[in-house]
N, CA, C, O and the ligand as a Tripos MOL2 file, in Angstrom:
@<TRIPOS>MOLECULE
protein
  309   307    78     0     0
PROTEIN
NO_CHARGES

@<TRIPOS>ATOM
      1 N           0.8490   -1.1300   -0.1020 N.3       1 MET1
      2 CA         -0.0040   -0.0740   -0.1820 C.3       1 MET1
      3 C           0.8300    1.2740    0.0540 C.2       1 MET1
      4 O           1.5780    1.4910    1.0080 O.2       1 MET1
      5 N           0.5520    2.1130   -0.9890 N.am      2 PRO2
      6 CA          1.4760    3.3800   -0.8760 C.3       2 PRO2
      7 C           1.1260    4.1210    0.5290 C.2       2 PRO2
      8 O           0.0520    4.1100    1.1290 O.2       2 PRO2
      9 N           2.4450    4.8220    0.9100 N.am      3 ASP3
     10 CA          2.3150    5.7820    1.9660 C.3       3 ASP3
     11 C           2.3660    7.1320    1.2520 C.2       3 ASP3
     12 O           3.3520    7.4920    0.6090 O.2       3 ASP3
     13 N           1.2650    7.8550    1.3960 N.am      4 PHE4
     14 CA          1.3010    9.1350    0.7250 C.3       4 PHE4
     15 C           1.9090   10.3040    1.4230 C.2       4 PHE4
     16 O           2.0980   11.4100    0.9160 O.2       4 PHE4
     17 N           2.2430    9.8810    2.8490 N.am      5 THR5
     18 CA          2.8010   10.9360    3.5810 C.3       5 THR5
     19 C           4.3960   10.6500    3.6290 C.2       5 THR5
     20 O           5.0720   11.1950    4.5010 O.2       5 THR5
     21 N           4.9120    9.8900    2.7900 N.am      6 ALA6
     22 CA          6.3250    9.5780    3.1320 C.3       6 ALA6
     23 C           7.3810   10.4090    2.3380 C.2       6 ALA6
     24 O           8.5720   10.5520    2.6130 O.2       6 ALA6
     25 N           6.6740   10.9250    1.2920 N.am      7 TYR7
     26 CA          7.6660   11.7140    0.3050 C.3       7 TYR7
     27 C           7.4390   13.0370    0.3950 C.2       7 TYR7
     28 O           6.4580   13.4400    1.0210 O.2       7 TYR7
     29 N           8.2810   13.8700   -0.1970 N.am      8 ASP8
     30 CA          7.9840   15.3640   -0.4100 C.3       8 ASP8
     31 C           6.8200   15.7150   -1.0670 C.2       8 ASP8
     32 O           6.2660   16.7530   -0.7070 O.2       8 ASP8
     33 N           6.2710   14.9640   -2.0830 N.am      9 HIS9
     34 CA          4.9920   15.0580   -2.6450 C.3       9 HIS9
     35 C           4.1480   13.8150   -2.5810 C.2       9 HIS9
     36 O           4.6770   12.7210   -2.7720 O.2       9 HIS9
     37 N           2.8340   13.9250   -2.3160 N.am     10 PRO10
     38 CA          1.9870   12.6880   -2.2180 C.3      10 PRO10
     39 C           2.1260   11.5930   -3.3960 C.2      10 PRO10
     40 O           2.2410   10.3810   -3.2130 O.2      10 PRO10
     41 N           2.0970   12.1850   -4.5080 N.am     11 VAL11
     42 CA          2.0250   11.7780   -5.7810 C.3      11 VAL11
     43 C           3.2860   10.8290   -5.9660 C.2      11 VAL11
     44 O           3.1760    9.8560   -6.7120 O.2      11 VAL11
     45 N           4.3060   11.0490   -5.4020 N.am     12 LEU12
     46 CA          5.5160   10.1750   -5.2930 C.3      12 LEU12
     47 C           5.3550    8.9100   -4.8130 C.2      12 LEU12
     48 O           6.1880    8.0610   -5.1270 O.2      12 LEU12
     49 N           4.2960    8.5850   -4.0020 N.am     13 ALA13
     50 CA          4.1810    7.2280   -3.2770 C.3      13 ALA13
     51 C           3.9510    6.3800   -4.2590 C.2      13 ALA13
     52 O           4.3130    5.2310   -4.0030 O.2      13 ALA13
     53 N           3.4180    6.5660   -5.4130 N.am     14 VAL14
     54 CA          2.9260    5.2760   -6.4500 C.3      14 VAL14
     55 C           4.0350    5.5960   -7.7400 C.2      14 VAL14
     56 O           4.4400    6.7380   -7.9560 O.2      14 VAL14
     57 N           4.3760    4.6310   -8.4040 N.am     15 PRO15
     58 CA          5.4460    4.6020   -9.4720 C.3      15 PRO15
     59 C           4.6670    5.0850  -10.7010 C.2      15 PRO15
     60 O           3.4560    4.9160  -10.8420 O.2      15 PRO15
     61 N           5.4930    5.7180  -11.5980 N.am     16 CYS16
     62 CA          4.8630    6.4400  -12.8370 C.3      16 CYS16
     63 C           4.5510    5.2920  -13.8410 C.2      16 CYS16
     64 O           5.3800    4.4580  -14.2060 O.2      16 CYS16
     65 N           3.3370    5.3470  -14.2160 N.am     17 PRO17
     66 CA          3.0750    4.5840  -15.6180 C.3      17 PRO17
     67 C           3.5720    5.0380  -16.7880 C.2      17 PRO17
     68 O           3.5980    4.2810  -17.7590 O.2      17 PRO17
     69 N           4.0330    6.3180  -16.8720 N.am     18 THR18
     70 CA          4.5070    7.0260  -18.2420 C.3      18 THR18
     71 C           5.9710    7.0090  -18.1530 C.2      18 THR18
     72 O           6.4810    6.6840  -19.2250 O.2      18 THR18
     73 N           6.6840    7.2200  -17.3520 N.am     19 CYS19
     74 CA          8.3070    7.2460  -17.2610 C.3      19 CYS19
     75 C           8.8400    6.1870  -16.4690 C.2      19 CYS19
     76 O          10.0570    6.2240  -16.2910 O.2      19 CYS19
     77 N           8.2320    5.3010  -15.9830 N.am     20 ARG20
     78 CA          8.5160    4.3950  -15.1480 C.3      20 ARG20
     79 C           9.4290    4.4940  -13.7110 C.2      20 ARG20
     80 O          10.1140    3.6180  -13.1840 O.2      20 ARG20
     81 N           9.1720    5.9150  -13.2750 N.am     21 ALA21
     82 CA          9.9580    6.3640  -12.3130 C.3      21 ALA21
     83 C           9.3900    5.5760  -10.9370 C.2      21 ALA21
     84 O           8.1890    5.4680  -10.6920 O.2      21 ALA21
     85 N          10.3480    5.1030  -10.1750 N.am     22 ALA22
     86 CA         10.0140    4.2600   -8.8610 C.3      22 ALA22
     87 C           9.2730    5.1150   -7.9600 C.2      22 ALA22
     88 O           9.2620    6.3370   -8.1150 O.2      22 ALA22
     89 N           8.7090    4.5840   -7.1100 N.am     23 PRO23
     90 CA          7.9720    5.4550   -5.7320 C.3      23 PRO23
     91 C           9.3530    6.2570   -5.2000 C.2      23 PRO23
     92 O          10.5020    5.8160   -5.1990 O.2      23 PRO23
     93 N           8.9430    7.3880   -4.8120 N.am     24 GLY24
     94 CA         10.0220    8.3150   -4.2640 C.3      24 GLY24
     95 C          10.9160    9.0630   -5.2140 C.2      24 GLY24
     96 O          11.5910    9.9720   -4.7310 O.2      24 GLY24
     97 N          11.0140    8.8000   -6.5250 N.am     25 LEU25
     98 CA         11.7550    9.2920   -7.5790 C.3      25 LEU25
     99 C          10.8510   10.2330   -8.4810 C.2      25 LEU25
    100 O           9.7650    9.8800   -8.9410 O.2      25 LEU25
    101 N          11.4130   11.4290   -8.6690 N.am     26 TRP26
    102 CA         10.6500   12.4060   -9.5340 C.3      26 TRP26
    103 C          10.5980   11.7610  -10.9650 C.2      26 TRP26
    104 O          11.4290   10.9540  -11.3830 O.2      26 TRP26
    105 N           9.4850   12.2370  -11.6750 N.am     27 CYS27
    106 CA          9.4180   11.9400  -13.0430 C.3      27 CYS27
    107 C          10.6100   12.4260  -13.7620 C.2      27 CYS27
    108 O          11.3630   13.3450  -13.4410 O.2      27 CYS27
    109 N          10.6560   11.5800  -14.8880 N.am     28 ARG28
    110 CA         11.7800   12.0750  -15.8650 C.3      28 ARG28
    111 C          11.3310   12.2990  -17.1450 C.2      28 ARG28
    112 O          10.4850   11.5050  -17.5550 O.2      28 ARG28
    113 N          11.7350   13.3010  -17.9760 N.am     29 CYS29
    114 CA         11.1460   13.4330  -19.2880 C.3      29 CYS29
    115 C          11.9800   12.3900  -20.4110 C.2      29 CYS29
    116 O          12.9420   11.7670  -19.9630 O.2      29 CYS29
    117 N          11.6900   12.2510  -21.5290 N.am     30 SER30
    118 CA         12.4800   11.3040  -22.4410 C.3      30 SER30
    119 C          13.7860   11.5020  -22.4770 C.2      30 SER30
    120 O          14.5620   10.5470  -22.5300 O.2      30 SER30
    121 N          14.2290   12.8590  -22.4530 N.am     31 SER31
    122 CA         15.7150   13.1620  -22.6360 C.3      31 SER31
    123 C          16.4920   12.7750  -21.3250 C.2      31 SER31
    124 O          17.7170   12.8840  -21.3660 O.2      31 SER31
    125 N          15.9120   12.3430  -20.1890 N.am     32 GLY32
    126 CA         16.3900   11.7530  -19.0960 C.3      32 GLY32
    127 C          16.6950   12.7770  -17.8630 C.2      32 GLY32
    128 O          17.2520   12.5460  -16.7900 O.2      32 GLY32
    129 N          16.0780   14.1290  -18.4370 N.am     33 HIS33
    130 CA         16.1370   15.3770  -17.2550 C.3      33 HIS33
    131 C          15.0510   15.2430  -16.2180 C.2      33 HIS33
    132 O          14.1560   14.4480  -16.5050 O.2      33 HIS33
    133 N          14.9710   15.8230  -15.1600 N.am     34 MET34
    134 CA         14.0430   15.7080  -14.3130 C.3      34 MET34
    135 C          12.4740   16.7010  -15.0670 C.2      34 MET34
    136 O          12.4780   17.8100  -15.6000 O.2      34 MET34
    137 N          11.6190   16.0090  -14.8860 N.am     35 ALA35
    138 CA         10.4530   16.6470  -15.6840 C.3      35 ALA35
    139 C          10.0110   17.7920  -14.6500 C.2      35 ALA35
    140 O          10.2010   17.7730  -13.4340 O.2      35 ALA35
    141 N           9.3710   18.8090  -15.4140 N.am     36 PHE36
    142 CA          9.0170   20.0780  -14.8950 C.3      36 PHE36
    143 C           7.7640   19.7920  -13.8410 C.2      36 PHE36
    144 O           7.6850   20.4920  -12.8320 O.2      36 PHE36
    145 N           6.8850   18.8530  -14.0710 N.am     37 ASP37
    146 CA          5.9160   18.4230  -13.4580 C.3      37 ASP37
    147 C           5.7880   16.9560  -13.4030 C.2      37 ASP37
    148 O           6.3010   16.3130  -14.3180 O.2      37 ASP37
    149 N           5.1850   16.3510  -12.4700 N.am     38 LEU38
    150 CA          4.7250   15.0130  -12.4530 C.3      38 LEU38
    151 C           3.8100   14.5230  -13.4640 C.2      38 LEU38
    152 O           2.7640   15.1430  -13.6530 O.2      38 LEU38
    153 N           4.0660   13.5310  -14.1060 N.am     39 HIS39
    154 CA          3.1040   12.9700  -15.2760 C.3      39 HIS39
    155 C           1.6420   12.9050  -15.0960 C.2      39 HIS39
    156 O           1.2610   12.2320  -14.1380 O.2      39 HIS39
    157 N           0.7880   13.4480  -15.8010 N.am     40 ALA40
    158 CA         -0.7550   13.2170  -15.3410 C.3      40 ALA40
    159 C          -1.2180   11.8850  -15.2660 C.2      40 ALA40
    160 O          -2.2350   11.6380  -14.6180 O.2      40 ALA40
    161 N          -0.5930   11.0000  -15.8510 N.am     41 ALA41
    162 CA         -1.1760    9.6520  -15.4980 C.3      41 ALA41
    163 C          -0.8340    9.1160  -14.1320 C.2      41 ALA41
    164 O          -1.6210    8.4160  -13.4960 O.2      41 ALA41
    165 N           0.5150    9.5060  -13.6410 N.am     42 ARG42
    166 CA          0.8860    9.2480  -12.3180 C.3      42 ARG42
    167 C           0.2930    9.9220  -11.4110 C.2      42 ARG42
    168 O           0.1950    9.3810  -10.3100 O.2      42 ARG42
    169 N          -0.2670   11.2760  -11.5960 N.am     43 ARG43
    170 CA         -1.1520   12.0840  -10.5030 C.3      43 ARG43
    171 C          -2.5980   11.3320  -10.4690 C.2      43 ARG43
    172 O          -3.2360   11.2090   -9.4240 O.2      43 ARG43
    173 N          -3.0260   10.8610  -11.6870 N.am     44 ALA44
    174 CA         -4.3250   10.0700  -11.7400 C.3      44 ALA44
    175 C          -4.2520    8.9430  -11.0450 C.2      44 ALA44
    176 O          -5.1800    8.6270  -10.3010 O.2      44 ALA44
    177 N          -3.1160    8.1500  -11.1850 N.am     45 GLU45
    178 CA         -3.0730    6.9040  -10.4930 C.3      45 GLU45
    179 C          -3.0370    7.0340   -9.0230 C.2      45 GLU45
    180 O          -3.6290    6.2790   -8.2510 O.2      45 GLU45
    181 N          -2.2430    8.1230   -8.6600 N.am     46 ALA46
    182 CA         -2.0520    8.5240   -7.1470 C.3      46 ALA46
    183 C          -3.3470    8.8860   -6.5990 C.2      46 ALA46
    184 O          -3.5650    8.5980   -5.4220 O.2      46 ALA46
    185 N          -4.1760    9.4360   -7.2360 N.am     47 ALA47
    186 CA         -5.4820   10.1400   -6.7550 C.3      47 ALA47
    187 C          -6.4770    8.6680   -6.6470 C.2      47 ALA47
    188 O          -7.1720    8.4470   -5.6550 O.2      47 ALA47
    189 N          -6.4230    7.9260   -7.5910 N.am     48 ARG48
    190 CA         -7.1600    6.4880   -7.5100 C.3      48 ARG48
    191 C          -6.7800    5.7760   -6.4050 C.2      48 ARG48
    192 O          -7.6840    5.3290   -5.6980 O.2      48 ARG48
    193 N          -5.6300    5.5690   -6.0970 N.am     49 GLN49
    194 CA         -5.1760    4.6300   -4.7680 C.3      49 GLN49
    195 C          -5.4270    5.4190   -3.5850 C.2      49 GLN49
    196 O          -5.8200    4.8710   -2.5550 O.2      49 GLN49
    197 N          -5.2260    6.6900   -3.6530 N.am     50 PHE50
    198 CA         -5.5260    7.4910   -2.3390 C.3      50 PHE50
    199 C          -7.0350    7.3520   -2.0350 C.2      50 PHE50
    200 O          -7.3540    7.2420   -0.8520 O.2      50 PHE50
    201 N          -7.9500    7.3470   -2.9420 N.am     51 ILE51
    202 CA         -9.3230    7.3530   -2.4150 C.3      51 ILE51
    203 C          -9.7280    5.8930   -2.2890 C.2      51 ILE51
    204 O         -10.7560    5.6570   -1.6530 O.2      51 ILE51
    205 N          -8.8950    4.6710   -2.9310 N.am     52 ALA52
    206 CA         -9.1430    3.5040   -2.5430 C.3      52 ALA52
    207 C          -8.8670    3.0230   -1.1290 C.2      52 ALA52
    208 O          -9.4700    2.1590   -0.4930 O.2      52 ALA52
    209 N          -7.6790    3.8750   -0.7200 N.am     53 GLN53
    210 CA         -7.3460    3.5900    0.5540 C.3      53 GLN53
    211 C          -7.7720    4.4440    1.6070 C.2      53 GLN53
    212 O          -7.7310    4.0060    2.7570 O.2      53 GLN53
    213 N          -8.1550    5.5360    1.3960 N.am     54 HIS54
    214 CA         -8.5940    6.5410    2.4460 C.3      54 HIS54
    215 C         -10.2050    6.6760    2.3180 C.2      54 HIS54
    216 O         -10.9270    6.7690    3.3110 O.2      54 HIS54
    217 N         -10.5890    6.6770    1.2570 N.am     55 GLY55
    218 CA        -12.0860    6.9660    1.1900 C.3      55 GLY55
    219 C         -12.4150    8.3340    0.2200 C.2      55 GLY55
    220 O         -11.5020    9.0980   -0.0940 O.2      55 GLY55
    221 N         -13.6060    8.5200   -0.1500 N.am     56 ASP56
    222 CA        -13.8020    9.7430   -1.0270 C.3      56 ASP56
    223 C         -13.6700   10.7020   -0.2320 C.2      56 ASP56
    224 O         -13.4550   11.6850   -0.9410 O.2      56 ASP56
    225 N         -13.6730   11.0420    0.9790 N.am     57 TRP57
    226 CA        -13.9050   12.2140    1.5950 C.3      57 TRP57
    227 C         -12.6260   12.3340    2.2890 C.2      57 TRP57
    228 O         -12.7260   13.0960    3.2510 O.2      57 TRP57
    229 N         -11.4960   11.8580    2.1370 N.am     58 ALA58
    230 CA        -10.1080   12.1160    2.5410 C.3      58 ALA58
    231 C          -9.3980   13.0530    1.8470 C.2      58 ALA58
    232 O          -9.4540   13.0510    0.6170 O.2      58 ALA58
    233 N          -8.6990   13.9000    2.4740 N.am     59 ALA59
    234 CA         -7.8490   14.8780    1.7910 C.3      59 ALA59
    235 C          -6.3670   14.7290    2.6100 C.2      59 ALA59
    236 O          -6.2500   14.3160    3.7640 O.2      59 ALA59
    237 N          -5.2970   15.1580    1.7430 N.am     60 ILE60
    238 CA         -4.0060   15.0410    2.3130 C.3      60 ILE60
    239 C          -3.6660   16.4880    2.4320 C.2      60 ILE60
    240 O          -3.8510   17.2480    1.4810 O.2      60 ILE60
    241 N          -3.1650   16.9010    3.5910 N.am     61 ILE61
    242 CA         -2.7850   18.3790    3.8380 C.3      61 ILE61
    243 C          -1.2940   18.5040    4.1820 C.2      61 ILE61
    244 O          -0.7300   17.5840    4.7730 O.2      61 ILE61
    245 N          -0.6950   19.5320    3.8550 N.am     62 HIS62
    246 CA          0.6590   19.7230    4.0640 C.3      62 HIS62
    247 C           0.8210   20.4580    5.4670 C.2      62 HIS62
    248 O           0.4180   21.5960    5.7090 O.2      62 HIS62
    249 N           1.4470   19.6500    6.3020 N.am     63 ALA63
    250 CA          1.4600   20.1430    7.6650 C.3      63 ALA63
    251 C           2.9190   20.3880    8.0710 C.2      63 ALA63
    252 O           3.7830   19.5350    7.8650 O.2      63 ALA63
    253 N           3.1860   21.6070    8.6700 N.am     64 ALA64
    254 CA          4.4750   22.0180    9.1580 C.3      64 ALA64
    255 C           5.2040   21.0420   10.3140 C.2      64 ALA64
    256 O           4.6430   20.9910   11.4090 O.2      64 ALA64
    257 N           6.2690   20.3690   10.1410 N.am     65 PRO65
    258 CA          6.7460   19.6520   11.4490 C.3      65 PRO65
    259 C           7.1290   20.6600   12.6080 C.2      65 PRO65
    260 O           7.3830   21.8560   12.4700 O.2      65 PRO65
    261 N           7.1170   19.9670   13.7150 N.am     66 GLY66
    262 CA          7.6170   20.5500   15.0260 C.3      66 GLY66
    263 C           6.7460   21.4080   15.6800 C.2      66 GLY66
    264 O           5.5850   21.0080   15.5920 O.2      66 GLY66
    265 N           6.8800   22.4760   16.3240 N.am     67 TRP67
    266 CA          6.0930   23.1750   17.0280 C.3      67 TRP67
    267 C           5.2350   24.1760   16.4710 C.2      67 TRP67
    268 O           5.6440   24.8240   15.5070 O.2      67 TRP67
    269 N           3.8600   24.4310   17.0510 N.am     68 LEU68
    270 CA          3.2330   25.4260   16.4330 C.3      68 LEU68
    271 C           2.7010   26.4110   17.5880 C.2      68 LEU68
    272 O           2.1820   25.8800   18.5700 O.2      68 LEU68
    273 N           2.7840   27.6060   17.5420 N.am     69 ILE69
    274 CA          2.3680   28.6150   18.5090 C.3      69 ILE69
    275 C           0.8270   28.6160   18.3900 C.2      69 ILE69
    276 O           0.4010   28.7190   17.2400 O.2      69 ILE69
    277 N          -0.0940   28.5160   19.4020 N.am     70 ASP70
    278 CA         -1.4380   28.8410   19.2810 C.3      70 ASP70
    279 C          -1.6290   30.2800   20.2000 C.2      70 ASP70
    280 O          -1.5770   30.2100   21.4280 O.2      70 ASP70
    281 N          -1.7960   31.2480   19.6840 N.am     71 PRO71
    282 CA         -1.8730   32.4270   20.3440 C.3      71 PRO71
    283 C          -2.9680   32.3600   21.4580 C.2      71 PRO71
    284 O          -2.7820   33.0220   22.4790 O.2      71 PRO71
    285 N          -4.0720   31.6190   21.3300 N.am     72 ARG72
    286 CA         -5.1430   31.6980   22.2020 C.3      72 ARG72
    287 C          -5.3310   30.3420   23.0610 C.2      72 ARG72
    288 O          -6.4180   29.9550   23.4920 O.2      72 ARG72
    289 N          -4.2180   29.7490   23.2220 N.am     73 GLY73
    290 CA         -4.1360   28.3460   23.7010 C.3      73 GLY73
    291 C          -4.5270   28.4080   25.2280 C.2      73 GLY73
    292 O          -5.2970   27.5420   25.6450 O.2      73 GLY73
    293 N          -4.0590   29.3520   26.0740 N.am     74 ARG74
    294 CA         -4.1820   29.4540   27.3450 C.3      74 ARG74
    295 C          -5.8540   29.9820   27.7640 C.2      74 ARG74
    296 O          -6.3670   29.8230   28.8720 O.2      74 ARG74
    297 N          -6.4530   30.5800   26.6660 N.am     75 ALA75
    298 CA         -7.7390   31.1260   26.9280 C.3      75 ALA75
    299 C          -8.7310   30.0820   27.1940 C.2      75 ALA75
    300 O          -9.7790   30.4000   27.7550 O.2      75 ALA75
    301 N          -8.4680   28.6380   26.7860 N.am     76 ARG76
    302 CA         -9.4130   27.6010   26.8910 C.3      76 ARG76
    303 C          -9.7580   26.9840   28.1290 C.2      76 ARG76
    304 O         -10.6830   26.1800   28.2380 O.2      76 ARG76
    305 N          -8.8190   27.4580   29.3160 N.am     77 HIS77
    306 CA         -9.0090   26.7370   30.5520 C.3      77 HIS77
    307 C         -10.1510   27.3010   31.3430 C.2      77 HIS77
    308 O         -10.4550   26.8060   32.4280 O.2      77 HIS77
    309 ZN          6.4890    9.9870  -15.0550 Zn       78 ZN78
@<TRIPOS>BOND
     1     1     2 1
     2     2     3 1
     3     3     4 2
     4     3     5 am
     5     5     6 1
     6     6     7 1
     7     7     8 2
     8     7     9 am
     9     9    10 1
    10    10    11 1
    11    11    12 2
    12    11    13 am
    13    13    14 1
    14    14    15 1
    15    15    16 2
    16    15    17 am
    17    17    18 1
    18    18    19 1
    19    19    20 2
    20    19    21 am
    21    21    22 1
    22    22    23 1
    23    23    24 2
    24    23    25 am
    25    25    26 1
    26    26    27 1
    27    27    28 2
    28    27    29 am
    29    29    30 1
    30    30    31 1
    31    31    32 2
    32    31    33 am
    33    33    34 1
    34    34    35 1
    35    35    36 2
    36    35    37 am
    37    37    38 1
    38    38    39 1
    39    39    40 2
    40    39    41 am
    41    41    42 1
    42    42    43 1
    43    43    44 2
    44    43    45 am
    45    45    46 1
    46    46    47 1
    47    47    48 2
    48    47    49 am
    49    49    50 1
    50    50    51 1
    51    51    52 2
    52    51    53 am
    53    53    54 1
    54    54    55 1
    55    55    56 2
    56    55    57 am
    57    57    58 1
    58    58    59 1
    59    59    60 2
    60    59    61 am
    61    61    62 1
    62    62    63 1
    63    63    64 2
    64    63    65 am
    65    65    66 1
    66    66    67 1
    67    67    68 2
    68    67    69 am
    69    69    70 1
    70    70    71 1
    71    71    72 2
    72    71    73 am
    73    73    74 1
    74    74    75 1
    75    75    76 2
    76    75    77 am
    77    77    78 1
    78    78    79 1
    79    79    80 2
    80    79    81 am
    81    81    82 1
    82    82    83 1
    83    83    84 2
    84    83    85 am
    85    85    86 1
    86    86    87 1
    87    87    88 2
    88    87    89 am
    89    89    90 1
    90    90    91 1
    91    91    92 2
    92    91    93 am
    93    93    94 1
    94    94    95 1
    95    95    96 2
    96    95    97 am
    97    97    98 1
    98    98    99 1
    99    99   100 2
   100    99   101 am
   101   101   102 1
   102   102   103 1
   103   103   104 2
   104   103   105 am
   105   105   106 1
   106   106   107 1
   107   107   108 2
   108   107   109 am
   109   109   110 1
   110   110   111 1
   111   111   112 2
   112   111   113 am
   113   113   114 1
   114   114   115 1
   115   115   116 2
   116   115   117 am
   117   117   118 1
   118   118   119 1
   119   119   120 2
   120   119   121 am
   121   121   122 1
   122   122   123 1
   123   123   124 2
   124   123   125 am
   125   125   126 1
   126   126   127 1
   127   127   128 2
   128   127   129 am
   129   129   130 1
   130   130   131 1
   131   131   132 2
   132   131   133 am
   133   133   134 1
   134   134   135 1
   135   135   136 2
   136   135   137 am
   137   137   138 1
   138   138   139 1
   139   139   140 2
   140   139   141 am
   141   141   142 1
   142   142   143 1
   143   143   144 2
   144   143   145 am
   145   145   146 1
   146   146   147 1
   147   147   148 2
   148   147   149 am
   149   149   150 1
   150   150   151 1
   151   151   152 2
   152   151   153 am
   153   153   154 1
   154   154   155 1
   155   155   156 2
   156   155   157 am
   157   157   158 1
   158   158   159 1
   159   159   160 2
   160   159   161 am
   161   161   162 1
   162   162   163 1
   163   163   164 2
   164   163   165 am
   165   165   166 1
   166   166   167 1
   167   167   168 2
   168   167   169 am
   169   169   170 1
   170   170   171 1
   171   171   172 2
   172   171   173 am
   173   173   174 1
   174   174   175 1
   175   175   176 2
   176   175   177 am
   177   177   178 1
   178   178   179 1
   179   179   180 2
   180   179   181 am
   181   181   182 1
   182   182   183 1
   183   183   184 2
   184   183   185 am
   185   185   186 1
   186   186   187 1
   187   187   188 2
   188   187   189 am
   189   189   190 1
   190   190   191 1
   191   191   192 2
   192   191   193 am
   193   193   194 1
   194   194   195 1
   195   195   196 2
   196   195   197 am
   197   197   198 1
   198   198   199 1
   199   199   200 2
   200   199   201 am
   201   201   202 1
   202   202   203 1
   203   203   204 2
   204   203   205 am
   205   205   206 1
   206   206   207 1
   207   207   208 2
   208   207   209 am
   209   209   210 1
   210   210   211 1
   211   211   212 2
   212   211   213 am
   213   213   214 1
   214   214   215 1
   215   215   216 2
   216   215   217 am
   217   217   218 1
   218   218   219 1
   219   219   220 2
   220   219   221 am
   221   221   222 1
   222   222   223 1
   223   223   224 2
   224   223   225 am
   225   225   226 1
   226   226   227 1
   227   227   228 2
   228   227   229 am
   229   229   230 1
   230   230   231 1
   231   231   232 2
   232   231   233 am
   233   233   234 1
   234   234   235 1
   235   235   236 2
   236   235   237 am
   237   237   238 1
   238   238   239 1
   239   239   240 2
   240   239   241 am
   241   241   242 1
   242   242   243 1
   243   243   244 2
   244   243   245 am
   245   245   246 1
   246   246   247 1
   247   247   248 2
   248   247   249 am
   249   249   250 1
   250   250   251 1
   251   251   252 2
   252   251   253 am
   253   253   254 1
   254   254   255 1
   255   255   256 2
   256   255   257 am
   257   257   258 1
   258   258   259 1
   259   259   260 2
   260   259   261 am
   261   261   262 1
   262   262   263 1
   263   263   264 2
   264   263   265 am
   265   265   266 1
   266   266   267 1
   267   267   268 2
   268   267   269 am
   269   269   270 1
   270   270   271 1
   271   271   272 2
   272   271   273 am
   273   273   274 1
   274   274   275 1
   275   275   276 2
   276   275   277 am
   277   277   278 1
   278   278   279 1
   279   279   280 2
   280   279   281 am
   281   281   282 1
   282   282   283 1
   283   283   284 2
   284   283   285 am
   285   285   286 1
   286   286   287 1
   287   287   288 2
   288   287   289 am
   289   289   290 1
   290   290   291 1
   291   291   292 2
   292   291   293 am
   293   293   294 1
   294   294   295 1
   295   295   296 2
   296   295   297 am
   297   297   298 1
   298   298   299 1
   299   299   300 2
   300   299   301 am
   301   301   302 1
   302   302   303 1
   303   303   304 2
   304   303   305 am
   305   305   306 1
   306   306   307 1
   307   307   308 2
@<TRIPOS>SUBSTRUCTURE
     1 MET1         2 RESIDUE 1 A MET
     2 PRO2         6 RESIDUE 1 A PRO
     3 ASP3        10 RESIDUE 1 A ASP
     4 PHE4        14 RESIDUE 1 A PHE
     5 THR5        18 RESIDUE 1 A THR
     6 ALA6        22 RESIDUE 1 A ALA
     7 TYR7        26 RESIDUE 1 A TYR
     8 ASP8        30 RESIDUE 1 A ASP
     9 HIS9        34 RESIDUE 1 A HIS
    10 PRO10       38 RESIDUE 1 A PRO
    11 VAL11       42 RESIDUE 1 A VAL
    12 LEU12       46 RESIDUE 1 A LEU
    13 ALA13       50 RESIDUE 1 A ALA
    14 VAL14       54 RESIDUE 1 A VAL
    15 PRO15       58 RESIDUE 1 A PRO
    16 CYS16       62 RESIDUE 1 A CYS
    17 PRO17       66 RESIDUE 1 A PRO
    18 THR18       70 RESIDUE 1 A THR
    19 CYS19       74 RESIDUE 1 A CYS
    20 ARG20       78 RESIDUE 1 A ARG
    21 ALA21       82 RESIDUE 1 A ALA
    22 ALA22       86 RESIDUE 1 A ALA
    23 PRO23       90 RESIDUE 1 A PRO
    24 GLY24       94 RESIDUE 1 A GLY
    25 LEU25       98 RESIDUE 1 A LEU
    26 TRP26      102 RESIDUE 1 A TRP
    27 CYS27      106 RESIDUE 1 A CYS
    28 ARG28      110 RESIDUE 1 A ARG
    29 CYS29      114 RESIDUE 1 A CYS
    30 SER30      118 RESIDUE 1 A SER
    31 SER31      122 RESIDUE 1 A SER
    32 GLY32      126 RESIDUE 1 A GLY
    33 HIS33      130 RESIDUE 1 A HIS
    34 MET34      134 RESIDUE 1 A MET
    35 ALA35      138 RESIDUE 1 A ALA
    36 PHE36      142 RESIDUE 1 A PHE
    37 ASP37      146 RESIDUE 1 A ASP
    38 LEU38      150 RESIDUE 1 A LEU
    39 HIS39      154 RESIDUE 1 A HIS
    40 ALA40      158 RESIDUE 1 A ALA
    41 ALA41      162 RESIDUE 1 A ALA
    42 ARG42      166 RESIDUE 1 A ARG
    43 ARG43      170 RESIDUE 1 A ARG
    44 ALA44      174 RESIDUE 1 A ALA
    45 GLU45      178 RESIDUE 1 A GLU
    46 ALA46      182 RESIDUE 1 A ALA
    47 ALA47      186 RESIDUE 1 A ALA
    48 ARG48      190 RESIDUE 1 A ARG
    49 GLN49      194 RESIDUE 1 A GLN
    50 PHE50      198 RESIDUE 1 A PHE
    51 ILE51      202 RESIDUE 1 A ILE
    52 ALA52      206 RESIDUE 1 A ALA
    53 GLN53      210 RESIDUE 1 A GLN
    54 HIS54      214 RESIDUE 1 A HIS
    55 GLY55      218 RESIDUE 1 A GLY
    56 ASP56      222 RESIDUE 1 A ASP
    57 TRP57      226 RESIDUE 1 A TRP
    58 ALA58      230 RESIDUE 1 A ALA
    59 ALA59      234 RESIDUE 1 A ALA
    60 ILE60      238 RESIDUE 1 A ILE
    61 ILE61      242 RESIDUE 1 A ILE
    62 HIS62      246 RESIDUE 1 A HIS
    63 ALA63      250 RESIDUE 1 A ALA
    64 ALA64      254 RESIDUE 1 A ALA
    65 PRO65      258 RESIDUE 1 A PRO
    66 GLY66      262 RESIDUE 1 A GLY
    67 TRP67      266 RESIDUE 1 A TRP
    68 LEU68      270 RESIDUE 1 A LEU
    69 ILE69      274 RESIDUE 1 A ILE
    70 ASP70      278 RESIDUE 1 A ASP
    71 PRO71      282 RESIDUE 1 A PRO
    72 ARG72      286 RESIDUE 1 A ARG
    73 GLY73      290 RESIDUE 1 A GLY
    74 ARG74      294 RESIDUE 1 A ARG
    75 ALA75      298 RESIDUE 1 A ALA
    76 ARG76      302 RESIDUE 1 A ARG
    77 HIS77      306 RESIDUE 1 A HIS
    78 ZN78       309 GROUP 0 **** ****
C-alpha cells in the first residue's frame, strides 16, 4: 500500500506509468532530465489509489513539522 505521507510530494508514493519512475523518485522526461511536473497519468493513479485507501472524503494536507504557537491556547482553561 502506498504511503502518501512518506515523500516530499504525495504523488511520489506511486510509481509512474508514463516514465517508470519508482516510488520516491521524481518523473523524468524522455531526455532523462527531471520533468517540470509529475506526469498526469501518475497523478491520476495516485488519486485513484488514495481514494481506494482512504475513502472519497479524505484529503491530504501539508503540515509543518515541529512546534506550532497557538496564540489563544491558554484562553481555553
Ligand atoms: Zn513520470
